[in-house]
C-alpha positions in Angstrom: 22.6 2.7 99.6 20.6 1.2 102.5 18.4 -1.7 103.1 14.9 -0.5 104.3 13.1 -1.6 107.3 9.4 -0.9 106.6 6.1 -0.7 108.4 3.0 -2.7 107.6 -0.3 -0.8 108.1 -3.1 -3.1 109.5 -6.1 -1.5 107.9 -9.3 -3.5 108.1 -9.7 -4.0 104.4 -6.3 -5.7 104.1 -5.5 -9.3 103.2 -4.3 -11.6 106.1 -2.0 -13.5 103.8 -0.8 -11.6 100.7 1.9 -9.3 102.3 3.1 -12.1 104.7 3.5 -14.3 101.6 5.5 -11.6 99.8 7.7 -11.0 102.8 8.1 -14.7 103.7 6.7 -14.2 107.2 4.0 -16.1 109.1 0.5 -14.6 108.9 -0.7 -13.1 112.2 -4.4 -13.6 111.4 -4.8 -9.8 111.3 -5.3 -7.8 108.2 -2.0 -6.5 106.6 -3.1 -3.9 104.1 -0.1 -1.7 103.1 3.7 -1.9 103.3 5.1 1.6 103.3 8.4 2.5 101.7 9.6 6.1 102.0 9.8 9.0 104.3 6.1 9.8 105.1 6.0 10.9 108.7 3.1 8.6 109.4 5.3 5.5 109.0 8.7 6.3 107.7 11.1 3.5 106.6 14.2 3.1 108.7 17.8 2.8 107.6 21.0 1.8 109.5 24.1 3.8 108.7 26.2 2.3 111.4 24.5 3.6 114.6 21.2 1.7 114.6 17.9 2.2 112.8 17.0 5.8 112.1 13.7 7.0 110.4 14.4 7.9 106.7 12.6 11.3 107.1 15.1 12.2 109.8 18.0 11.2 107.6 16.7 13.4 104.8 15.9 16.3 107.1 19.5 16.3 108.3 20.9 16.9 104.8 18.2 17.1 102.2 20.5 18.2 99.3 22.8 15.2 99.8 19.9 12.8 100.0 17.5 14.2 97.5 19.7 16.2 95.1 19.6 19.9 94.6 17.1 19.8 91.8 14.6 17.7 93.8 14.8 20.1 96.8 14.4 23.1 94.6 11.2 21.6 92.9 9.5 19.9 95.9 11.2 21.2 99.1 13.4 19.2 101.6 11.2 16.0 101.6 10.9 12.9 99.5 8.1 13.8 97.1 6.6 10.3 96.7 5.4 7.4 98.8 5.9 3.8 97.6 3.7 1.0 98.8 2.7 -2.6 98.5 -1.1 -2.7 98.7 -3.0 -5.9 99.5 -6.8 -5.6 99.4 -9.2 -8.3 100.5 -12.3 -6.1 100.7 -13.0 -2.9 98.8 -11.4 0.4 99.8 -13.8 3.4 99.9 -15.0 4.9 96.7 -12.8 8.1 96.6 -11.4 11.0 94.7 -8.3 13.2 95.1 -8.0 17.0 94.6 -5.6 18.7 92.2 -2.8 20.8 93.6 -4.7 24.2 93.5 -7.8 22.6 95.1 -5.7 21.0 97.8 -3.9 24.2 98.7 -7.1 26.2 98.8 -9.0 23.5 100.8 -6.2 23.0 103.3 -5.9 26.8 103.9 -9.7 27.1 104.3 -9.9 24.4 106.9 -6.9 25.7 108.7 -8.5 29.2 108.8 -11.7 27.7 110.2 -9.7 25.9 112.9 -10.8 22.3 112.0 -8.4 19.9 113.8 -6.3 17.8 111.5 -7.7 14.6 113.1 -11.4 15.7 113.0 -13.5 13.1 111.3 -15.1 15.7 109.0 -11.8 17.2 107.9 -11.2 16.8 104.1 -7.7 18.2 103.6 -4.9 16.8 105.7 -2.2 18.7 103.8 -1.7 21.1 100.9 -0.6 18.6 98.3 -2.3 16.7 95.5 -2.3 12.9 95.4 -2.0 11.5 91.9 -1.2 7.8 92.1 -0.4 4.7 90.1 -1.0 1.0 90.9 0.7 -1.9 89.2 -0.8 -5.3 89.7 1.3 -8.1 91.1 -1.7 -10.5 91.1 -5.0 -10.3 89.3 -6.4 -7.0 90.7 -10.0 -5.7 90.6 -10.9 -2.1 90.7 -13.2 0.7 89.7 -11.8 3.6 87.7 -13.5 6.6 86.2 -17.1 7.1 84.9 -18.8 4.8 82.4 -20.5 6.5 79.5 -23.9 7.6 80.8 -25.9 5.5 78.4 -23.9 2.4 79.3 -24.5 3.1 83.0 -28.2 3.5 82.3 -28.3 0.1 80.6 -26.5 -1.4 83.5 -29.0 0.0 86.0 -32.0 -1.0 83.9 -30.9 -4.6 83.6 -31.2 -4.9 87.4 -35.0 -4.6 87.1 -35.2 -2.4 90.2 -38.0 0.2 89.6 -36.5 2.8 92.0 -33.4 3.0 89.8 -35.4 4.0 86.7 -35.3 7.8 87.4 -31.5 7.6 87.5 -31.4 5.8 84.2 -33.7 8.4 82.7 -31.4 11.2 83.8 -28.4 9.4 82.4 -30.0 9.2 79.0 -31.7 12.6 78.9 -28.8 15.1 79.6 -25.3 15.8 78.4 -22.5 13.7 80.0 -21.3 16.2 82.7 -24.8 17.1 83.9 -26.1 13.6 83.8 -23.3 12.1 85.9 -23.3 15.0 88.3 -27.1 14.9 88.9 -27.1 11.1 89.4 -24.2 11.1 91.8 -25.6 14.0 93.8 -29.0 12.3 94.0 -27.6 8.9 95.0 -25.3 10.3 97.8 -27.9 12.9 98.9 -30.7 10.3 99.4 -31.9 9.4 102.8 -30.0 6.1 103.8 -33.1 4.5 105.4 -35.3 5.3 102.4 -32.7 3.9 100.0 -31.8 0.7 101.9 -34.5 -1.3 100.2 -33.3 -0.1 96.8 -29.7 -1.0 97.6 -30.8 -4.4 98.9 -32.8 -5.1 95.7 -29.9 -4.0 93.5 -27.6 -6.3 95.4 -29.8 -9.3 94.9 -30.2 -8.5 91.2 -26.5 -8.0 90.7 -25.8 -11.3 92.5 -28.3 -13.1 90.3 -27.0 -11.6 87.0 -23.4 -12.4 88.0 -24.3 -16.1 88.2 -26.3 -16.1 85.0 -24.4 -17.8 82.1 -24.0 -15.4 79.2 -25.5 -12.4 81.0 -24.0 -9.1 79.8 -21.6 -7.4 82.3 -21.6 -10.5 84.5 -18.1 -9.8 85.8 -19.1 -6.2 86.6 -22.2 -7.3 88.5 -20.0 -9.8 90.4 -17.7 -7.0 91.5 -20.6 -4.9 92.7 -22.2 -7.8 94.5 -19.0 -8.5 96.4 -18.7 -4.8 97.4 -22.3 -4.9 98.6 -21.6 -7.9 100.8 -18.8 -6.0 102.5 -20.9 -2.8 102.8 -24.5 -3.9 103.0 -27.0 -1.1 102.4 -24.4 1.4 101.5 -25.5 4.0 98.9 -22.1 3.8 97.4 -23.1 0.6 95.7 -25.3 2.6 93.3 -22.6 5.2 92.9 -20.1 2.4 92.1 -22.3 1.3 89.2 -21.6 4.6 87.5 -17.9 3.6 87.3 -15.9 1.3 85.0 -15.0 -2.1 86.4 -11.5 -3.3 85.4 -9.5 -6.4 86.2 -5.8 -5.9 85.8 -3.5 -8.8 85.0 0.0 -8.9 86.7 2.2 -6.2 85.2 -0.7 -4.0 84.1 -1.3 -0.6 85.7 -3.8 2.2 86.4 -2.9 5.9 86.7 -5.4 7.9 88.8 -5.2 11.7 88.3 -7.1 14.4 90.2 -10.8 14.2 90.1 -11.1 10.6 88.9 -13.4 8.6 91.2 -12.0 5.1 91.9 -11.9 2.2 94.3 -9.6 -0.8 94.7 -11.6 -4.0 95.3 -9.3 -7.0 95.6 -5.7 -8.0 94.8 -2.0 -7.4 95.4 -0.1 -4.5 93.8 2.6 -1.9 94.1 1.4 1.6 94.4 3.2 5.0 94.1 1.8 8.4 94.9 2.6 12.0 95.6 3.3 12.4 99.3 -0.2 13.4 100.4 -3.2 12.0 102.5 -6.0 14.0 100.8 -9.1 11.8 100.2 -12.7 12.8 99.6 -15.0 9.8 99.9 -18.0 8.9 97.7 -19.3 5.7 99.3 -18.5 2.2 100.5 -17.4 3.6 103.8 -18.7 4.5 107.2 -16.6 7.6 107.2 -17.6 11.2 106.5 -18.8 12.2 103.0 -18.8 15.9 102.2 -21.1 15.9 99.2 -20.8 19.6 98.2 -17.0 19.5 98.3 -17.0 16.2 96.6 -19.1 17.5 93.7 -16.7 20.4 93.3 -13.7 18.1 93.1 -15.0 15.3 90.9 -14.3 15.5 87.1 -17.6 14.4 85.5 -16.0 12.9 82.4 -16.7 9.5 81.1 -14.1 7.3 79.3 -12.0 4.2 79.3 -10.1 3.4 82.5 -6.9 3.5 80.5 -5.0 0.3 81.5 -1.3 0.9 81.2 1.5 -1.5 80.1 5.2 -0.7 80.6 7.3 0.7 77.7 10.7 -1.1 77.3 13.8 1.0 77.2 17.2 0.2 75.7 18.7 -1.2 78.9 15.7 -3.4 79.7 14.1 -0.9 82.1 10.3 -1.0 81.6 8.7 2.4 82.4 5.1 3.0 83.4 4.6 6.5 81.9 2.6 9.0 83.9 2.0 12.7 83.5 3.4 13.7 86.9 6.6 15.1 88.2 6.7 13.8 91.8 7.3 10.2 90.8 8.5 7.8 88.1 7.9 4.1 88.3 9.6 1.3 86.3 10.7 -2.3 86.7 13.5 -4.6 85.6 12.8 -8.2 84.8 16.2 -9.7 85.2 16.6 -12.9 83.1 19.2 -15.6 83.9 22.6 -14.6 82.5 21.6 -11.0 81.7 24.2 -8.4 82.1 24.3 -5.7 84.8 22.3 -2.5 84.7 23.7 0.8 85.9 21.2 3.0 87.8 22.7 6.5 87.5 20.1 8.9 88.7 20.4 12.5 90.1 17.3 11.9 92.2 16.6 9.5 95.2 15.5 6.0 94.4 13.7 3.1 96.2 14.1 -0.4 94.7 11.7 -3.2 95.6 12.3 -6.9 94.7 9.0 -8.7 94.1 10.4 -12.0 92.6 13.7 -13.8 92.7 16.9 -12.2 93.9 18.8 -9.0 93.1 22.2 -7.7 94.0 23.0 -4.0 94.3 26.6 -2.6 94.3 27.7 1.0 94.6 29.9 2.3 91.7 32.3 5.2 91.6 33.6 7.5 94.3 30.8 6.5 96.8 32.0 2.9 96.8 34.5 1.5 99.2 36.9 -1.4 98.5 35.4 -3.6 101.2 31.7 -2.7 100.6 29.7 -5.9 99.9 26.9 -6.1 97.5 23.4 -5.6 99.0 21.2 -8.6 98.2 17.4 -8.2 98.0 15.1 -11.1 98.0 11.3 -11.1 97.5 9.7 -8.4 99.5 12.9 -6.5 100.4 13.7 -3.0 99.4 16.6 -0.5 99.4 17.0 3.3 99.4 19.6 5.0 97.1 20.4 8.7 97.7 20.5 11.1 94.8 23.6 10.8 92.6 24.8 7.4 93.8 25.6 5.2 90.9 24.5 1.6 91.5 24.9 -1.6 89.6 21.9 -4.0 89.5 22.3 -7.7 88.8 20.5 -10.9 89.6 17.5 -13.0 88.5 14.0 -11.7 89.3 11.8 -8.6 89.2 12.8 -5.3 90.7 10.5 -2.2 90.8 12.3 1.2 90.8 10.6 4.3 92.3 12.2 7.7 91.8 11.4 11.3 90.9 10.6 12.2 87.3 13.5 13.9 85.5 
């Protein structure tokens, strides 16, 4: 096993304090949005096996079967199939959606054939993989996830009292779910930005007023939309956002986001795990490119509950966040004072992240040496465990475990 040295990504939407507080470091005054743990080539973690720090992707490339296990290499190729993160949002991320695997492969091949550079601002597909993801809240965490029922979205728009929104509400009430949501999203994103600026401004003012009105229905929802509008004034994505469910996660609660589900993270600190991909199609709350025809092809126009997840406890105290995906499996251990050791025996690679307290890791079996000390993780620290290495976990605190689904 190896302690990880990780990279912090300074995206503009990041918190200036949340990740430094987790890591016990001094804030720099600049946004610190994501702490990456894994072998993504954009910012691989680094490990030291006696000759200095080496990127984890290079370590895996040198002997993928030893690091990942034969089964993982056979299923996903010679690369770690997931990326693990700490995410700290102070302002909203863009409203977005991810393709499924077939769509990603077809879209990537098409853009490669057309010769669109990978770094082109209008490029949709950066790779040929899908990007299902899961986020577990470490603090209260606000987000948007999946479509509201059309009639509920119509009521929400009507309550704003903005006349220009009435045609959207009429469509939402008049047509079947799929058609209603598709038509309104296409109309909102296809409208001229200058012509809709006044409508967005009026909707923002109304949402702000309703959020501050005692007893007003959906006050928390309007507050979230008003905050997003302050960060993206005049953005058509505000109206698109009102089609989505607002959700506030409590610490330990999670969201799973499959292909085609529109979503946005708004505010809070959480751990996130995803398949190793960078494919994002944006729907709003962003100055970046929005490909409306491709977006409408990818989005699943299905309304429903956002589906807040809570972990399921196993016999050894491992709490698993169930997800219908093969590339990753996320769980946590809440280690109480005096609790016995847990044995982590997995034929797939693992990354462990301590988010509270202190944990000790010790290698068991043939991989261990008589003089090998325990590896201690404190809050914000993480470790990589190669496939097949039996490890004992002890301590007092909370440890998240990211690995590949069996």
